[in-house]
C-alpha positions in Angstrom: 130.5 86.6 103.0 127.1 87.7 101.8 123.7 86.6 102.9 120.9 86.5 100.3 117.3 86.1 101.6 114.6 85.0 99.1 111.0 85.5 100.1 108.8 82.9 98.5 109.4 79.5 97.0 107.2 79.7 93.9 108.6 79.8 90.4 110.5 83.1 90.8 111.8 82.4 94.3 112.8 78.9 93.7 114.6 79.7 90.4 116.5 82.6 92.1 117.6 80.5 95.0 118.6 77.6 92.8 120.8 79.7 90.5 122.3 81.6 93.5 123.3 78.4 95.3 124.8 76.9 92.1 126.9 79.9 91.2 128.0 81.1 94.6 130.6 79.4 96.8 129.4 78.0 100.2 130.9 80.9 102.1 127.8 82.9 100.9 124.5 82.1 102.5 121.2 81.6 100.6 118.1 81.5 102.7 114.5 80.9 101.5 111.6 82.0 103.6 108.2 80.6 102.5 105.0 79.7 104.4 104.6 76.8 102.0 106.1 73.4 102.8 105.9 72.2 99.2 107.0 73.4 95.8 104.2 73.1 93.2 104.4 73.2 89.4 101.4 75.5 89.0 100.7 75.1 85.3 99.7 71.4 85.9 97.0 72.4 88.5 94.7 72.3 85.5 95.1 68.6 85.2 94.5 68.1 88.9 91.3 70.1 88.4 89.9 67.5 85.9 91.1 64.5 87.9 93.8 63.5 85.5 96.6 64.1 87.9 96.9 64.0 91.7 98.6 66.8 93.7 101.5 64.4 94.4 102.3 64.4 90.7 103.2 68.1 90.8 104.6 68.8 94.2 107.5 67.9 96.4 108.7 68.9 99.9 111.1 71.8 100.0 112.9 71.1 103.3 114.7 67.9 102.2 115.8 69.4 98.9 117.1 72.7 100.4 118.9 70.8 103.1 120.6 68.6 100.5 121.5 71.6 98.4 122.8 73.8 101.3 120.0 76.3 101.0 118.6 77.7 104.3 114.9 77.3 104.7 112.4 78.9 107.1 108.7 77.9 106.9 107.5 81.4 107.8 105.7 84.4 106.2 107.1 87.9 105.8 105.4 90.5 108.0 107.2 93.7 107.5 110.4 95.2 106.0 113.2 97.1 107.7 115.7 97.9 104.9 117.8 100.1 107.2 117.5 97.9 110.3 116.4 99.5 113.5 117.8 100.9 116.8 118.6 97.4 118.0 119.5 95.7 114.8 121.8 97.7 112.5 121.6 95.2 109.6 118.7 95.3 107.2 116.1 92.6 108.0 112.7 91.2 107.3 110.4 90.4 110.2 108.9 87.0 109.7 106.4 84.8 111.5 106.7 81.0 111.7 103.6 79.1 110.5 104.2 75.6 111.7 105.9 73.5 114.4 107.2 74.6 117.8 107.9 78.1 116.5 104.4 78.7 115.2 103.4 82.3 115.9 106.9 83.3 116.9 108.5 86.2 115.0 112.1 86.5 114.0 114.3 89.2 112.4 115.9 87.6 109.3 118.9 89.8 108.4 120.2 90.0 104.9 122.8 91.7 102.6 120.6 91.2 99.6 116.8 90.6 99.5 114.7 89.0 96.8 111.0 89.6 97.2 109.4 86.8 95.3 106.3 86.6 97.4 104.0 86.6 94.3 100.4 87.7 94.6 97.8 87.5 97.3 94.9 85.6 95.9 92.4 88.3 96.5 89.2 86.2 96.7 87.7 88.7 99.2 87.9 91.3 96.5 84.7 89.7 95.1 81.8 89.3 97.5 81.0 85.6 98.0 84.0 84.3 96.0 85.9 81.7 98.0 87.2 78.3 96.8 84.6 75.6 97.5 81.8 78.1 98.5 78.7 78.9 96.5 79.6 76.1 94.0 82.5 78.3 92.8 86.1 76.9 92.7 89.7 77.8 91.8 92.7 76.1 90.3 95.2 78.6 91.7 96.7 76.1 94.1 96.9 72.3 94.0 94.5 72.1 97.0 92.0 74.3 95.2 92.3 72.3 92.1 91.7 69.0 93.9 88.6 70.5 95.5 87.4 71.7 92.1 87.8 68.1 90.7 85.7 66.7 93.6 82.9 69.1 92.8 83.2 68.6 89.0 83.2 64.8 89.4 79.9 65.1 91.3 78.4 67.3 88.6 79.5 64.7 86.0 77.7 62.0 88.0 74.5 64.1 88.0 74.8 64.5 84.2 75.1 60.7 83.8 71.9 60.4 85.8 70.1 62.7 83.3 70.5 66.2 84.8 71.4 69.1 82.5 73.9 71.5 84.0 75.4 74.9 83.4 79.2 75.3 83.8 80.8 78.8 84.1 84.5 79.3 83.8 86.6 82.5 83.6 87.5 85.5 85.7 85.8 86.4 89.0 86.8 90.1 89.2 86.7 93.1 86.9 90.5 93.4 87.1 91.5 89.8 87.3 94.4 88.4 85.3 95.5 84.8 84.5 92.9 84.4 81.7 95.3 81.8 80.2 94.8 79.4 83.1 91.0 79.8 82.9 91.1 79.3 79.1 93.1 76.1 79.5 90.8 74.8 82.2 87.6 75.4 80.2 89.0 73.4 77.3 90.0 70.6 79.6 86.6 70.5 81.3 84.9 70.4 77.9 87.2 67.6 76.8 86.6 65.7 80.0 82.9 65.9 79.5 83.3 64.4 76.1 85.4 61.6 77.6 82.6 60.8 80.0 80.1 61.0 77.1 78.0 63.7 78.8 79.0 66.8 76.8 75.4 67.1 75.4 74.2 67.5 79.0 76.2 70.7 79.7 76.1 74.3 78.7 79.6 75.7 79.0 80.1 79.4 79.2 83.2 81.5 79.3 82.9 84.8 81.3 85.8 87.3 81.2 86.7 90.9 81.8 88.4 90.8 78.4 87.1 93.3 75.8 87.7 90.6 73.1 88.4 86.9 73.2 92.2 86.1 73.3 93.1 89.3 75.0 94.8 87.4 77.9 95.7 90.7 79.5 98.1 91.5 76.7 95.8 93.5 74.4 95.4 90.5 72.2 97.9 89.9 69.3 98.3 89.5 65.6 99.9 86.2 65.0 101.1 83.8 62.3 98.9 80.8 62.0 100.4 78.4 59.5 100.7 80.4 56.3 98.0 82.8 57.4 97.9 85.8 59.7 95.2 85.8 62.3 94.1 87.9 65.3 94.1 86.0 68.6 90.4 86.8 69.1 89.6 85.1 65.8 91.6 82.0 66.8 90.0 81.7 70.2 86.5 82.3 68.7 87.2 79.5 66.2 88.2 77.2 69.1 85.2 78.0 71.2 82.7 77.7 68.3 84.2 74.3 67.4 83.6 73.1 71.0 80.3 74.7 71.5 81.4 77.1 74.2 79.4 80.3 74.8 81.1 83.5 75.9 80.4 86.6 77.9 82.9 89.4 77.5 83.6 92.8 79.2 82.2 91.3 82.4 83.3 92.5 85.8 82.0 89.8 88.3 81.3 91.6 91.6 79.3 89.1 93.6 78.9 85.4 93.8 75.9 83.7 95.5 75.0 80.0 95.6 75.0 79.1 91.9 74.8 82.7 90.6 77.5 85.1 89.4 76.5 88.8 89.4 78.4 91.0 86.9 78.6 94.4 85.4 79.1 95.0 81.7 81.0 97.7 79.9 77.6 99.1 78.9 76.8 99.6 82.5 74.2 96.9 82.8 74.0 94.6 85.9 73.4 91.0 84.9 73.7 87.6 86.4 74.6 84.1 85.2 73.4 80.9 86.9 75.6 77.8 87.1 75.9 74.4 88.7 79.7 74.5 88.7 82.0 77.4 88.3 85.8 78.1 88.3 86.5 81.8 88.6 90.0 83.2 88.8 90.3 85.9 91.6 92.1 89.2 91.3 95.7 89.3 92.4 96.9 91.9 94.9 99.9 92.8 96.9 100.2 91.3 100.4 99.8 94.6 102.2 103.4 94.6 103.6 104.6 97.6 105.6 108.1 99.0 105.6 109.9 101.1 108.3 113.1 103.1 108.5 115.7 102.7 111.3 113.8 105.1 113.5 110.5 103.2 113.1 109.0 105.7 110.6 106.7 104.3 108.0 108.4 104.2 104.5 106.0 101.8 102.9 105.6 104.1 99.9 109.4 103.7 99.1 109.0 100.0 98.7 105.4 99.2 97.7 102.8 100.4 95.3 100.5 97.4 96.0 103.3 95.2 94.7 107.0 96.1 95.1 108.3 99.2 93.4 111.2 98.5 91.0 113.0 100.4 88.2 109.9 101.2 86.2 108.4 104.5 85.2 105.3 104.9 87.4 104.5 108.4 86.1 100.7 108.5 85.5 100.1 109.0 81.8 97.3 108.5 79.2 97.2 105.1 77.5 98.4 106.6 74.2 101.7 107.7 75.9 102.6 104.3 77.4 105.7 102.7 76.0 107.8 99.6 76.5 110.4 101.9 78.1 108.1 102.2 81.1 108.7 98.6 82.1 111.5 97.5 84.4 114.7 95.9 83.3 116.6 95.0 86.5 113.7 94.7 89.0 115.8 96.6 91.6 114.1 98.9 94.1 115.2 102.5 93.4 115.5 103.4 97.1 117.4 100.4 98.3 119.8 98.9 95.8 120.1 95.5 97.6 116.4 94.7 97.2 114.8 93.1 94.1 111.4 91.9 93.1 111.1 89.5 90.1 108.0 87.8 88.8 104.5 88.7 90.0 106.0 90.5 93.1 106.9 93.7 91.1 104.5 96.5 90.6 103.7 96.9 86.9 103.8 100.5 85.7 100.5 100.1 84.0 98.3 97.6 82.2 99.0 96.1 78.8 95.5 95.9 77.6 93.8 99.2 76.8 92.0 100.3 80.1 88.3 100.4 79.9 85.6 101.6 82.2 81.9 100.7 82.3 79.4 103.5 81.8 79.2 103.5 85.6 82.9 104.2 86.0 84.0 100.7 87.0 87.4 99.6 85.7 86.8 96.4 83.7 90.3 95.6 82.3 92.6 92.5 82.7 95.7 93.2 84.8 99.0 92.4 83.1 100.2 88.8 83.3 103.6 88.1 84.8 103.4 84.4 85.5 105.3 81.5 84.0 108.2 82.3 81.8 108.5 86.0 82.8 108.8 84.9 86.4 111.5 82.4 85.8 113.5 84.7 83.4 113.4 87.7 85.7 114.3 85.6 88.7 117.4 84.3 87.0 118.3 87.8 85.8 118.0 89.1 89.4 120.2 86.2 90.7 122.9 87.0 88.2 122.9 90.7 89.0 123.2 89.9 92.8 126.1 87.6 92.0 127.7 90.4 90.0 127.2 92.8 92.9 128.8 90.4 95.4 131.8 89.9 93.2 132.2 93.5 92.4 130.5 96.0 94.7 130.8 98.7 92.0 129.4 96.4 89.4 126.8 97.9 87.1 123.7 95.7 86.6 124.6 94.1 83.3 121.8 91.6 83.2 118.6 93.2 81.9 115.3 92.0 80.6 112.2 94.0 80.0 108.9 92.5 79.2 109.1 94.9 76.3 111.9 92.8 74.8 111.0 89.4 76.3 108.9 86.7 74.7 106.6 84.2 76.3 104.9 80.9 75.3 101.6 79.7 76.5 100.3 76.2 75.8 96.7 75.4 76.6 96.4 71.6 76.5 93.0 69.9 76.3 93.0 66.2 77.1 95.5 63.9 78.7 97.9 61.2 77.7 100.2 60.6 74.7 97.6 59.9 72.0 94.6 61.9 73.1 94.7 65.7 73.4 95.1 68.9 71.6 97.5 71.7 72.5 96.7 75.3 71.6 100.1 77.0 71.5 100.5 80.7 71.4 103.9 82.4 71.5 104.2 86.2 71.7 107.1 88.5 71.3 107.4 90.9 72.9 105.0 90.5 75.8 104.4 94.2 76.1 103.7 95.4 72.5 106.3 97.8 71.0 104.2 99.9 68.6 107.3 101.9 67.4 109.3 98.9 66.5 106.4 96.8 65.1 103.8 99.5 64.0 102.1 97.3 61.4 101.7 94.1 63.4 100.0 95.3 66.6 103.3 95.9 68.3 104.7 92.4 68.0 106.9 90.5 65.6 105.2 88.0 63.3 107.0 84.7 63.1 107.9 85.0 66.8 104.3 85.7 67.6 102.4 82.7 66.3 99.6 80.2 67.1 99.1 76.5 66.4 96.6 73.8 67.3 97.4 70.1 67.4 98.6 67.0 69.3 102.2 68.3 69.1 101.4 71.2 71.4 99.8 68.7 73.9 102.9 66.6 73.8 105.0 69.7 74.5 102.8 70.6 77.5 103.3 67.1 79.0 107.1 67.3 78.3 107.3 70.6 80.0 105.6 69.2 83.1 108.3 66.6 83.6 111.2 68.8 82.5 110.4 71.6 84.9 109.8 69.3 87.8 113.2 67.8 87.0 114.7 71.3 86.9 112.9 72.3 90.1 114.3 69.3 91.9 117.8 70.4 90.8 118.6 67.0 89.3 121.9 66.7 87.3 122.4 69.4 84.7 119.1 71.0 85.6 120.4 74.5 84.7 120.6 73.4 81.0 116.8 73.6 80.9 115.9 77.2 80.0 113.5 79.2 82.0 
């Protein structure tokens, strides 16, 4: 009998636990450890942030589902890792601390045979002075509670506009190395559409602020894509969308301080500027959780497991940007020091960025971090689950299931509007996520046809369909596994 412990119940952790439980017999134990009581379908936070959905529309409690599906569940947070056990506990374990109930504050050694670290990122709001959800008129849509707070504030601003006040709205990234530009991009389009619906669009100046060097970078160095019968750069497509909607933009901006209604930022030219606003939504940087790891004698071995995020089978050798290749990226998400530990999704440490690194004239890094959310999280989680199943069935089993972001595609649908008849989806599909300049030297490292963009109601419908499909899948309803990651 094997015991698999999954840390985290987000997209990666929940997907991994679901597939492990479905494919393994009941003699094997699957345990999920998460400080969260609910599962949330994060892509739909955008709609909560404009008041078109309620948090209840995209969450459900984990405990009843896991009990029904025979998955162990501990509402606790990981504290430290002991991959060799210790003097008293010979089995590898994770030290966790309970966050609710009678056990709140109590710690427990959760032993395992296999460990999946799917803890995702720490939302590093403190990385930017003054940036905190609901403070200084700045908000977030990173969680459903943040998104609900953002809507309350936005609704108040809309009321002020209806009373004749002109306002400034600022949406984008709140740190020089933030990622998740896609979420901010979708939110700004939805906010703009919502203002039109309320007939106050002419009362607002809407500005996009981002650490991107060009529009449409999205932390992936932009892309050359098929657009109908044409070929278009992603920055041209996003520029067209923004111009059509009257959205201003500030690029190459590293936000470093937020005060009440004012965002301070540094430009790539080394200038220090500020932008005032009445409402802002700024995505924070993501960081590791600061976990520590110890060997069986209590010695600190954190560097064997973590490099901010968890170390996996990637090439972390420092090299110039021109020497980076897709081969640097992990394929199995297995820790090289401990073969029974894996880290899919955002939990793994990327070997380097995807966008070309850029520094300001003052030496400040102003470059988007590589995205690993959404499809890559689900795909890598299933891959890890399948490899662990293979290891359980055959201890000498090679890891046959592999998937690098250098040969993996991803789709992003930014939907503006809500409902079946009103809305427009901007769909961008990219293949591969990490550009392969050797394989596709003439098309910016990606394959045309598989890398494409489209704008229209169909994309909006697809976004709505995915909301319901993936919640159905997450609830492990009949034949849920037929829905791809």
